[in-house]
Residue frames as a rotation matrix with the C-alpha (Angstrom) as fourth column:
MET 1
-0.615 -0.309 -0.725 -13.87
0.057 -0.935 0.350 1.34
-0.786 0.174 0.593 32.37
THR 2
0.496 0.866 0.068 -16.08
0.293 -0.093 -0.952 2.84
-0.817 0.492 -0.300 29.74
ILE 3
-0.547 -0.628 0.553 -15.33
0.742 -0.057 0.668 3.42
-0.388 0.776 0.497 26.11
ARG 4
0.321 0.605 -0.728 -16.25
0.185 -0.794 -0.579 6.84
-0.929 0.051 -0.367 24.76
GLY 5
0.170 -0.237 0.957 -16.20
0.985 0.065 -0.159 8.03
-0.024 0.969 0.244 21.17
ILE 6
0.043 -0.232 -0.972 -14.55
0.098 -0.967 0.235 11.27
-0.994 -0.105 -0.019 20.16
ARG 7
0.584 0.245 0.774 -15.43
0.777 0.107 -0.621 12.60
-0.234 0.964 -0.128 16.62
GLY 8
-0.044 -0.643 -0.765 -13.29
0.028 -0.766 0.642 14.79
-0.999 0.007 0.052 14.59
ALA 9
0.499 0.119 0.859 -13.03
0.817 0.265 -0.512 16.09
-0.289 0.957 0.035 11.05
THR 10
-0.069 -0.550 -0.832 -10.99
-0.098 -0.826 0.555 18.46
-0.993 0.120 0.003 8.93
THR 11
0.900 0.191 0.392 -10.54
0.367 0.153 -0.918 19.22
-0.235 0.970 0.068 5.25
ILE 12
-0.196 -0.974 -0.113 -7.58
0.450 -0.191 0.872 19.92
-0.871 0.121 0.476 3.03
GLY 13
0.054 0.099 -0.994 -7.11
-0.556 -0.823 -0.112 22.16
-0.829 0.559 0.011 -0.02
ALA 14
0.364 -0.111 -0.925 -5.85
-0.863 0.334 -0.380 19.47
0.351 0.936 0.026 -2.40
ASP 15
0.975 -0.007 0.222 -4.98
-0.095 0.891 0.444 15.78
-0.200 -0.454 0.868 -2.24
GLU 16
0.267 -0.963 -0.044 -1.36
-0.428 -0.077 -0.901 16.07
0.863 0.260 -0.432 -1.46
LYS 17
0.207 -0.150 -0.967 0.40
0.621 0.784 0.011 13.79
0.756 -0.603 0.255 1.01
GLN 18
-0.783 -0.609 -0.130 1.79
0.477 -0.452 -0.754 16.62
0.400 -0.652 0.644 3.04
GLN 19
-0.544 0.681 0.490 -1.63
-0.650 -0.712 0.266 18.30
0.530 -0.174 0.830 3.30
VAL 20
0.422 0.640 -0.642 -3.28
-0.129 0.743 0.656 14.90
0.897 -0.194 0.397 4.48
LEU 21
-0.028 -0.511 -0.859 -0.54
0.812 0.489 -0.318 14.46
0.583 -0.706 0.401 7.14
SER 22
-0.870 -0.307 0.387 -0.44
0.116 -0.889 -0.443 17.99
0.480 -0.341 0.808 8.21
ALA 23
-0.218 0.897 0.384 -4.19
-0.736 -0.410 0.538 18.38
0.641 -0.166 0.750 8.67
THR 24
0.441 0.361 -0.822 -4.40
0.114 0.886 0.450 14.98
0.890 -0.292 0.350 10.37
ARG 25
-0.492 -0.704 -0.512 -1.70
0.735 -0.020 -0.678 15.91
0.467 -0.710 0.527 12.91
GLU 26
-0.867 0.186 0.462 -3.56
-0.338 -0.901 -0.273 19.18
0.365 -0.393 0.844 13.63
LEU 27
0.134 0.989 -0.064 -6.83
-0.550 0.128 0.825 17.41
0.824 -0.076 0.561 14.11
LEU 28
0.341 -0.023 -0.940 -5.44
0.520 0.838 0.168 14.87
0.783 -0.545 0.298 16.46
ALA 29
-0.747 -0.641 -0.177 -3.50
0.532 -0.417 -0.737 17.45
0.398 -0.645 0.653 18.45
SER 30
-0.598 0.622 0.505 -6.76
-0.617 -0.760 0.205 19.56
0.511 -0.189 0.838 18.69
ILE 31
0.479 0.796 -0.370 -8.73
-0.236 0.523 0.819 16.59
0.846 -0.305 0.438 20.00
LEU 32
-0.151 -0.570 -0.807 -5.94
0.820 0.383 -0.425 15.89
0.552 -0.726 0.410 22.58
ALA 33
-0.929 -0.300 0.217 -6.07
0.159 -0.852 -0.499 19.56
0.335 -0.429 0.839 23.66
ALA 34
-0.302 0.895 0.328 -9.84
-0.632 -0.446 0.633 19.70
0.713 -0.016 0.701 23.76
ASN 35
0.663 0.589 -0.463 -10.14
-0.129 0.698 0.704 16.62
0.738 -0.407 0.539 25.99
PRO 36
0.003 -0.718 0.696 -8.06
-0.941 -0.237 -0.240 17.06
0.337 -0.654 -0.677 29.22
GLY 37
0.074 -0.043 0.996 -6.88
-0.697 0.712 0.083 13.59
-0.713 -0.701 0.023 30.48
LEU 38
0.960 0.274 0.050 -6.82
-0.148 0.656 -0.740 12.00
-0.235 0.704 0.670 27.06
ARG 39
0.026 -0.998 0.054 -3.65
-0.762 0.015 0.647 10.07
-0.647 -0.058 -0.760 26.69
THR 40
-0.078 -0.061 -0.995 -2.55
-0.924 0.380 0.049 7.85
0.375 0.923 -0.086 23.76
GLU 41
-0.905 -0.394 -0.159 -2.20
-0.307 0.865 -0.397 5.05
0.295 -0.311 -0.904 26.06
ASP 42
-0.553 0.807 0.206 -5.95
-0.085 0.191 -0.978 5.23
-0.829 -0.558 -0.037 26.87
ILE 43
-0.051 0.587 -0.808 -7.01
-0.951 -0.276 -0.141 5.14
-0.306 0.761 0.572 23.32
ALA 44
0.137 0.168 0.976 -8.47
-0.171 0.975 -0.144 1.76
-0.976 -0.147 0.162 22.38
SER 45
-0.314 -0.247 0.917 -8.49
0.850 0.357 0.387 2.42
-0.423 0.901 0.098 18.63
ALA 46
-0.286 0.244 -0.926 -9.06
-0.253 -0.952 -0.173 5.03
-0.924 0.184 0.334 15.99
LEU 47
0.079 0.383 0.920 -11.07
0.872 0.421 -0.250 4.80
-0.484 0.822 -0.300 12.70
PHE 48
-0.478 -0.171 -0.862 -10.29
-0.186 -0.939 0.290 7.29
-0.858 0.299 0.417 9.94
THR 49
0.335 0.569 0.751 -12.36
0.786 0.270 -0.556 7.81
-0.519 0.777 -0.357 6.87
VAL 50
-0.611 -0.423 -0.669 -11.49
-0.002 -0.845 0.535 9.95
-0.791 0.328 0.516 3.96
THR 51
0.498 0.814 -0.299 -13.62
-0.347 -0.129 -0.929 11.03
-0.795 0.566 0.218 1.02
GLU 52
0.681 -0.082 0.727 -13.08
0.478 0.802 -0.358 9.44
-0.554 0.592 0.586 -2.29
ASP 53
0.879 -0.375 0.294 -11.09
0.054 -0.534 -0.844 12.30
0.473 0.758 -0.449 -3.63
ILE 54
0.406 -0.773 0.487 -8.29
-0.906 -0.271 0.325 11.68
-0.119 -0.573 -0.811 -1.08
VAL 55
0.974 -0.155 -0.165 -5.74
0.103 0.952 -0.287 8.90
0.201 0.263 0.944 -2.21
SER 56
0.402 -0.911 0.096 -2.24
-0.332 -0.243 -0.911 10.40
0.853 0.334 -0.400 -1.54
ALA 57
-0.725 -0.675 0.140 -1.76
-0.348 0.184 -0.919 9.24
0.594 -0.715 -0.368 2.06
TYR 58
0.046 0.653 -0.756 -3.25
0.638 0.564 0.525 7.32
0.769 -0.506 -0.390 4.91
PRO 59
0.498 0.190 0.846 -4.30
-0.479 -0.753 0.452 9.54
0.722 -0.630 -0.284 7.96
ALA 60
0.987 -0.065 -0.148 -3.10
0.157 0.598 0.786 6.78
0.037 -0.799 0.600 10.28
LEU 61
0.231 -0.969 0.088 0.48
0.807 0.140 -0.573 7.52
0.543 0.204 0.815 9.10
ALA 62
-0.070 -0.059 0.996 0.12
-0.283 -0.956 -0.077 11.11
0.957 -0.287 0.050 10.62
ALA 63
0.805 0.471 0.361 -1.13
-0.475 0.147 0.867 9.42
0.355 -0.870 0.343 13.86
ARG 64
0.784 -0.570 -0.246 1.71
0.614 0.770 0.174 7.18
0.090 -0.288 0.954 14.06
GLN 65
-0.061 -0.797 0.601 4.11
0.587 -0.516 -0.624 10.13
0.807 0.315 0.499 13.42
SER 66
0.055 0.231 0.971 2.43
-0.497 -0.837 0.228 11.86
0.866 -0.495 0.068 16.29
GLY 67
-0.750 -0.515 0.416 3.35
-0.627 0.353 -0.694 9.12
0.210 -0.781 -0.588 18.72
TRP 68
0.263 0.872 0.412 0.12
-0.899 0.377 -0.222 6.95
-0.349 -0.312 0.883 18.37
ASP 69
-0.420 -0.577 -0.700 2.41
-0.812 0.584 0.006 3.92
0.405 0.571 -0.714 17.44
GLN 70
-0.991 0.002 0.131 0.55
-0.064 0.864 -0.500 1.59
-0.114 -0.504 -0.856 19.84
VAL 71
-0.264 0.959 -0.102 -2.92
-0.473 -0.221 -0.853 2.55
-0.841 -0.177 0.512 18.93
PRO 72
-0.547 0.140 0.825 -4.85
0.639 0.707 0.303 0.17
-0.541 0.693 -0.477 16.55
MET 73
-0.245 0.468 -0.849 -6.07
-0.454 -0.829 -0.326 2.14
-0.856 0.306 0.416 13.60
LEU 74
-0.259 0.321 0.911 -7.91
0.830 0.556 0.040 1.60
-0.494 0.766 -0.411 10.37
CYS 75
-0.605 0.056 -0.794 -8.34
-0.389 -0.891 0.234 3.84
-0.694 0.451 0.561 7.36
THR 76
-0.442 0.505 0.742 -11.30
0.805 0.588 0.080 3.45
-0.396 0.632 -0.666 4.93
ARG 77
-0.880 0.189 0.437 -13.35
0.217 -0.658 0.721 5.46
0.424 0.729 0.538 2.36
GLU 78
-0.634 0.722 -0.277 -16.29
-0.243 -0.526 -0.815 7.65
-0.734 -0.449 0.509 3.26
ILE 79
-0.089 0.647 0.758 -19.45
0.829 0.470 -0.303 6.85
-0.552 0.601 -0.578 1.54
PRO 80
-0.886 -0.437 0.157 -19.56
0.437 -0.670 0.599 9.04
-0.157 0.599 0.785 -1.60
VAL 81
0.005 0.974 -0.229 -22.89
0.800 -0.141 -0.584 10.95
-0.601 -0.180 -0.779 -0.86
PRO 82
-0.093 0.011 0.996 -23.82
0.787 -0.612 0.080 13.48
0.610 0.791 0.049 -3.53
GLU 83
0.553 0.245 0.796 -23.43
-0.007 -0.954 0.299 16.92
0.833 -0.171 -0.526 -2.20
GLY 84
0.793 -0.292 -0.535 -20.95
0.609 0.332 0.720 15.68
-0.032 -0.897 0.441 0.41
LEU 85
0.837 -0.516 -0.183 -18.08
-0.426 -0.824 0.374 17.75
-0.344 -0.235 -0.909 1.77
PRO 86
0.822 -0.537 -0.190 -15.04
0.147 0.522 -0.840 17.09
0.550 0.663 0.508 -0.54
LEU 87
-0.073 -0.996 0.049 -11.42
0.028 -0.051 -0.998 16.55
0.997 -0.072 0.032 0.56
CYS 88
0.373 0.335 0.866 -12.53
-0.816 -0.326 0.477 15.59
0.442 -0.884 0.152 4.06
ILE 89
-0.539 -0.588 -0.604 -10.67
-0.027 0.728 -0.685 13.59
0.842 -0.352 -0.408 6.64
ARG 90
0.427 0.659 0.619 -12.72
-0.679 -0.219 0.701 12.14
0.598 -0.719 0.354 9.58
VAL 91
-0.645 -0.647 -0.406 -11.78
-0.168 0.638 -0.751 10.31
0.745 -0.416 -0.521 12.65
LEU 92
0.669 0.720 0.183 -13.60
-0.444 0.190 0.876 8.40
0.596 -0.667 0.447 15.43
VAL 93
-0.519 -0.852 0.070 -11.32
-0.439 0.196 -0.877 7.88
0.734 -0.486 -0.475 18.47
HIS 94
0.587 0.665 -0.461 -12.44
0.069 0.526 0.848 5.23
0.806 -0.529 0.263 21.01
TRP 95
-0.384 -0.714 0.586 -11.12
-0.471 -0.394 -0.789 6.38
0.794 -0.579 -0.185 24.39
ASN 96
0.105 0.283 -0.953 -11.18
0.722 0.637 0.268 4.17
0.684 -0.717 -0.138 27.60
THR 97
-0.864 -0.269 0.425 -12.28
-0.055 -0.789 -0.612 6.79
0.500 -0.552 0.667 30.27
GLU 98
-0.420 0.680 -0.601 -14.57
0.901 0.230 -0.368 7.46
-0.112 -0.696 -0.709 32.95
THR 99
-0.946 0.051 -0.320 -15.31
-0.084 -0.992 0.092 10.93
-0.313 0.114 0.943 31.53
PRO 100
-0.095 0.971 0.218 -19.02
0.315 0.237 -0.919 11.35
-0.944 -0.019 -0.328 30.94
GLN 101
-0.110 0.145 0.983 -20.26
0.992 0.078 0.099 11.56
-0.062 0.986 -0.153 27.27
LYS 102
0.827 0.534 0.175 -21.59
0.546 -0.837 -0.029 15.06
0.131 0.120 -0.984 27.79
GLU 103
0.646 -0.637 -0.421 -18.00
-0.142 -0.642 0.754 16.18
-0.750 -0.427 -0.505 28.71
ILE 104
-0.112 -0.646 0.755 -16.35
0.737 0.455 0.499 14.76
-0.666 0.612 0.426 25.54
LYS 105
0.217 0.090 -0.972 -15.28
-0.315 -0.936 -0.157 17.46
-0.924 0.340 -0.175 23.14
HIS 106
0.391 -0.104 0.914 -15.60
0.803 0.523 -0.284 16.65
-0.449 0.846 0.288 19.42
VAL 107
-0.108 -0.613 -0.782 -13.38
-0.008 -0.787 0.617 18.73
-0.994 0.073 0.080 17.10
TYR 108
0.469 0.309 0.827 -14.24
0.826 0.177 -0.535 20.06
-0.312 0.934 -0.172 13.53
LEU 109
-0.173 -0.723 -0.669 -11.80
0.263 -0.689 0.676 22.12
-0.949 -0.059 0.309 11.76
ARG 110
-0.940 -0.265 -0.212 -11.81
-0.090 -0.407 0.909 24.20
-0.328 0.874 0.359 8.51
GLU 111
-0.496 0.778 -0.384 -14.69
-0.743 -0.152 0.651 23.51
0.449 0.609 0.654 6.19
ALA 112
-0.583 0.334 -0.741 -15.67
0.345 0.927 0.146 20.49
0.735 -0.171 -0.656 8.33
VAL 113
-0.966 0.251 -0.061 -17.29
-0.074 -0.496 -0.865 22.73
-0.247 -0.831 0.498 10.82
ALA 114
-0.405 0.830 -0.385 -20.32
-0.893 -0.267 0.364 22.51
0.199 0.491 0.848 8.49
LEU 115
-0.540 0.203 -0.817 -20.75
-0.043 0.963 0.267 18.80
0.841 0.179 -0.511 9.31
ARG 116
0.091 0.628 -0.773 -21.79
0.842 0.366 0.397 19.28
0.532 -0.687 -0.495 12.88
PRO 117
-0.288 -0.223 0.931 -22.15
-0.016 -0.971 -0.237 22.95
0.958 -0.083 0.276 13.82
ASP 118
0.747 0.608 0.270 -23.92
-0.327 -0.018 0.945 21.91
0.579 -0.794 0.185 17.01
LEU 119
0.874 -0.377 -0.305 -20.76
0.482 0.610 0.628 20.26
-0.050 -0.697 0.716 18.25
VAL 120
0.269 -0.824 0.498 -18.11
0.493 -0.327 -0.807 22.72
0.828 0.462 0.318 17.12
VAL 121
0.680 -0.218 -0.700 -15.82
0.648 -0.268 0.713 23.93
-0.343 -0.938 -0.041 19.91
SER 122
0.898 -0.417 0.142 -13.72
-0.298 -0.812 -0.502 26.98
0.324 0.408 -0.853 19.38
THR 123
0.276 -0.870 -0.408 -10.02
0.607 0.487 -0.629 26.24
0.746 -0.074 0.662 19.46
GLN 124
-0.306 -0.383 0.872 -9.77
-0.387 -0.786 -0.481 29.17
0.870 -0.485 0.092 21.79
ASP 125
0.644 0.667 0.374 -11.92
-0.641 0.205 0.739 27.14
0.417 -0.716 0.560 24.35
TYR 126
0.977 -0.213 -0.012 -9.13
0.186 0.821 0.539 24.61
-0.105 -0.529 0.842 25.00
LYS 127
0.327 -0.903 0.279 -5.78
0.375 -0.148 -0.915 26.43
0.868 0.404 0.290 24.30
């Protein structure tokens, strides 16, 4: 079986625990909705990064709260690039699947759509 990567990102309005958790849950739910057949038991691992202005909560906590309790996860800090997008949560999900890479849907929400406008899928496309 092949491992495919699914990218996603979102932003929050302020570094508050509830905002980190809520935005992460929304992002993960959107990734699941955008990629039919994606089940948590097929996720090999997930890597979360946050910008240096987010310190109130680990995004992986939101994933565990969403049922990803058997998925190996890691949280780390994004490189603080000048002019980078602030208050940003990113994820790279490693999915065990036979789905071709060209059919993988990456999800960018809120201000994070500016990161990869070429990959942005409207939430209406998978609801």
